[in-house]
C-alpha positions as CSV (number, residue, x, y, z in Angstrom):
1,M,21.1,2.5,-12.8
2,K,18.5,4.3,-14.5
3,S,15.7,5.7,-11.8
4,A,12.4,3.9,-11.9
5,F,10.4,6.4,-10.5
6,Q,9.3,8.8,-12.7
7,R,8.6,12.3,-12.3
8,T,6.2,13.5,-15.0
9,T,6.8,16.6,-17.5
10,N,4.5,16.0,-20.5
11,T,1.4,15.7,-20.5
12,E,1.0,12.8,-23.1
13,I,3.6,9.6,-22.3
14,E,3.6,7.2,-24.9
15,L,5.1,3.9,-23.8
16,K,5.4,0.6,-25.9
17,D,5.2,-3.2,-25.1
18,V,3.2,-2.6,-21.8
19,R,1.2,-5.6,-21.2
20,Q,0.7,-5.9,-17.3
21,V,0.2,-2.5,-15.4
22,V,0.2,-2.6,-11.2
23,V,-1.8,0.3,-9.4
24,V,-1.2,0.8,-5.9
25,G,-2.4,3.2,-3.7
26,D,-1.8,4.8,-0.4
27,V,1.7,3.9,0.3
28,G,2.7,6.4,2.9
29,C,-0.1,8.5,4.3
30,T,0.1,7.2,7.5
31,G,4.0,6.8,7.6
32,F,6.4,4.9,5.3
33,D,7.2,2.4,8.4
34,D,8.2,-0.9,8.4
35,Q,4.7,-2.4,7.6
36,S,4.2,0.0,4.6
37,K,7.9,-0.9,3.7
38,Q,7.2,-4.6,3.5
39,V,3.7,-4.4,1.7
40,F,5.0,-1.6,-1.0
41,G,8.0,-3.9,-1.3
42,A,6.1,-6.8,-2.1
43,V,4.0,-5.2,-4.4
44,L,7.0,-3.8,-6.4
45,R,8.1,-7.3,-6.7
46,H,5.4,-8.1,-8.8
47,Q,5.6,-8.8,-12.7
48,A,4.5,-5.5,-14.5
49,D,6.0,-3.5,-17.2
50,L,4.6,-0.3,-15.4
51,F,3.4,0.7,-12.1
52,I,1.4,3.6,-10.7
53,I,0.9,4.9,-7.0
54,N,-2.3,6.2,-6.8
55,G,-1.9,9.2,-4.5
56,D,-1.0,9.6,-0.8
57,I,2.7,8.9,-1.5
58,A,3.7,10.8,1.3
59,Q,2.3,11.6,5.1
60,T,2.3,15.2,5.3
61,G,4.0,16.2,1.6
62,A,7.2,16.8,3.1
63,T,9.7,16.7,0.3
64,E,12.0,14.1,2.4
65,Q,8.4,11.8,2.7
66,F,8.8,11.6,-0.9
67,V,12.3,11.4,-1.5
68,A,12.1,8.0,0.8
69,V,9.4,6.2,-1.3
70,M,11.2,7.2,-4.5
71,E,14.3,6.0,-3.0
72,F,12.6,3.1,-2.3
73,C,11.2,2.7,-5.9
74,N,14.5,2.8,-7.6
75,T,16.5,0.4,-5.4
76,R,13.3,-2.1,-5.9
77,A,11.1,-1.9,-9.2
78,Q,12.3,-3.4,-12.4
79,A,9.7,-1.3,-14.3
80,P,8.9,2.3,-14.6
81,V,6.9,3.9,-11.7
82,F,4.5,6.7,-11.9
83,A,2.3,8.8,-9.5
84,L,-0.6,10.5,-9.0
85,C,-1.6,13.1,-6.3
86,G,-3.5,12.5,-3.1
87,N,-4.8,14.7,-0.3
88,H,-1.7,13.9,1.8
89,D,0.9,14.5,-0.9
90,L,0.1,18.8,-1.2
91,P,1.8,20.7,-0.9
92,G,5.0,18.9,-1.9
93,Y,3.5,16.9,-4.9
94,A,4.4,19.3,-7.9
95,E,8.6,19.5,-7.1
96,C,9.0,15.8,-6.3
97,C,6.8,14.2,-8.6
98,G,5.8,16.6,-11.8
99,L,2.7,17.3,-13.5
100,F,-1.0,16.6,-11.5
101,T,-2.8,15.5,-14.2
102,Y,-1.2,13.5,-17.8
103,A,-2.0,10.5,-19.9
104,I,0.0,7.4,-20.4
105,V,-0.9,6.0,-23.7
106,L,-0.6,2.7,-24.6
107,E,-1.0,0.7,-28.1
108,R,-4.8,-0.2,-27.5
109,A,-5.6,1.7,-24.3
110,V,-4.9,5.2,-22.5
111,L,-4.4,5.8,-18.5
112,V,-5.8,9.2,-17.8
113,C,-4.1,10.5,-14.3
114,L,-6.5,13.3,-13.0
115,D,-5.9,15.4,-9.9
116,N,-9.0,15.2,-7.5
117,S,-6.5,15.6,-4.3
118,R,-8.5,18.4,-3.0
119,G,-11.8,16.3,-3.7
120,S,-13.1,18.0,-7.2
121,F,-11.3,18.4,-10.5
122,E,-10.2,21.8,-12.4
123,T,-12.2,22.7,-15.3
124,A,-8.8,22.4,-17.4
125,D,-8.2,18.9,-16.0
126,L,-11.8,17.6,-17.4
127,E,-10.8,19.6,-20.7
128,F,-7.9,17.7,-21.1
129,L,-9.4,14.4,-20.2
130,R,-12.2,15.3,-23.1
131,H,-9.5,16.2,-25.4
132,Q,-8.1,12.7,-24.6
133,L,-11.0,10.9,-25.1
134,Q,-11.3,12.7,-28.8
135,K,-7.8,12.3,-29.9
136,H,-7.9,8.4,-29.4
137,D,-11.2,7.6,-30.4
138,R,-10.4,4.0,-31.1
139,K,-8.9,3.1,-27.6
140,R,-10.3,2.0,-24.4
141,F,-9.6,4.2,-21.4
142,V,-8.7,3.4,-17.8
143,V,-9.7,7.1,-15.6
144,L,-7.6,7.2,-12.2
145,F,-7.6,9.6,-9.6
146,H,-7.4,9.2,-5.7
147,V,-10.9,10.2,-4.2
148,P,-13.7,7.8,-5.1
149,P,-16.9,8.7,-6.2
150,P,-19.4,8.5,-3.8
151,L,-20.4,5.5,-2.1
152,E,-23.2,4.9,0.0
153,H,-22.5,5.3,3.7
154,V,-19.0,6.5,3.4
155,R,-18.1,10.1,3.8
156,S,-14.4,10.1,2.5
157,V,-15.6,10.3,-1.3
158,M,-16.3,13.1,-3.6
159,K,-19.1,15.4,-3.7
160,E,-22.3,14.5,-5.7
161,D,-21.4,17.5,-7.8
162,A,-17.8,16.8,-8.3
163,W,-19.2,13.6,-9.7
164,H,-21.7,15.2,-11.9
165,E,-19.1,17.3,-13.3
166,L,-16.9,14.6,-14.3
167,R,-19.7,12.6,-16.1
168,M,-20.7,15.7,-18.0
169,V,-17.6,14.8,-19.7
170,L,-17.5,10.9,-19.3
171,D,-21.1,10.3,-20.5
172,S,-20.4,10.5,-24.3
173,Y,-17.8,8.2,-24.2
174,K,-19.2,5.8,-21.6
175,N,-18.8,2.6,-24.1
176,R,-15.1,3.0,-24.0
177,I,-14.5,3.6,-20.4
178,E,-13.1,0.0,-19.1
179,C,-13.0,1.4,-15.4
180,I,-12.2,4.1,-13.2
181,I,-9.4,3.4,-10.2
182,C,-9.4,5.3,-7.0
183,G,-7.6,5.1,-3.6
184,H,-7.7,7.3,-0.4
185,I,-10.2,4.8,1.4
186,H,-7.8,2.2,2.9
187,G,-8.7,-1.3,1.9
188,F,-10.2,-2.8,-1.5
189,Y,-13.6,-2.4,-2.8
190,E,-15.1,-2.7,-6.0
191,Y,-18.5,-1.0,-7.2
192,D,-21.0,0.0,-10.0
193,L,-22.2,3.9,-10.1
194,D,-24.1,5.2,-13.1
195,G,-23.1,2.8,-15.3
196,Y,-19.2,3.1,-14.4
197,H,-17.2,0.0,-12.9
198,I,-15.1,1.5,-9.9
199,F,-12.2,0.1,-8.1
200,I,-11.0,1.5,-4.8
201,T,-7.4,0.1,-4.3
202,A,-5.8,1.8,-1.2
203,G,-4.1,-1.0,0.6
204,G,-0.6,-0.3,-0.5
205,G,0.9,0.2,3.2
206,A,-0.9,2.8,5.0
207,A,-2.9,1.7,8.2
208,M,-6.5,0.1,7.9
209,I,-8.2,3.3,9.2
210,H,-10.9,4.1,6.8
211,E,-14.1,2.9,6.4
212,L,-15.9,0.4,4.0
213,P,-19.0,-1.0,3.5
214,R,-17.4,-4.4,4.4
215,E,-15.0,-5.5,7.0
216,Q,-13.2,-7.8,4.7
217,C,-12.1,-5.4,2.3
218,K,-9.6,-3.9,4.8
219,I,-6.9,-5.8,3.0
220,F,-3.5,-4.8,1.8
221,N,-4.0,-5.2,-2.1
222,A,-3.2,-3.9,-5.8
223,L,-4.5,-3.9,-8.9
224,R,-3.1,-6.1,-11.9
225,L,-4.4,-4.8,-15.4
226,V,-3.6,-7.1,-18.4
227,F,-4.0,-5.4,-21.7
228,K,-4.8,-8.2,-24.2
229,D,-4.1,-8.8,-28.0
230,D,-7.5,-8.1,-28.5
231,A,-8.1,-5.0,-27.1
232,S,-9.7,-6.4,-24.2
233,I,-8.5,-5.8,-20.2
234,A,-8.5,-8.0,-17.5
235,I,-8.2,-6.8,-13.9
236,E,-7.6,-8.8,-10.9
237,M,-7.1,-7.7,-7.0
238,V,-3.8,-9.0,-5.7
239,P,-3.9,-9.5,-2.2
240,V,-0.5,-8.8,-0.1
241,Q,0.3,-10.9,3.1
242,V,2.7,-9.7,5.2
């Protein structure tokens, strides 16, 4: 059986016939225990052409923790599984998962996976994002990274200066940015900031230990993106019951 989990070695990955993408965050950052496996297993049973783990695959970044999740994907996922780096994934991410920043190019959209596992972006990664926006100037964009933009009354988010640096790239292309998808703060939250629509989907199995503005947002969940023929993207939060 071909491995479902993808170790990324190319900065640009072209995929065809992708209509549904499921994004799940924070699978293993409090330990890939029985509950985590139940939640993540339920997510992997969803109909999808592609899965993305939005960071915090591992608890301490140890190789064996990545391997446990990778093997879990390989025995359950019926579609490719990509990942990006979360703060818990350092230092073992590169060895196990490959590139920190890359783009998945679909027929009508581009998914840009950026690294901000340390809470900010490297200049080279922001330039990569700019290049993708310029290169694929007829496509919609979904931008994914782990630590969310500023959110009122929540401390575990990126600093204002890091958000400003990202906006310096995005603002010229705002009309083509469908949404920003993050993880890190366990649960689900949806908000708007400076004209950008932002989703936090970090309910992939980790314990609900972080603070969100509303207690009812502390739920296990994933995010489903449906790419339609008219180039629009339907986005739905999918709760997970275990």
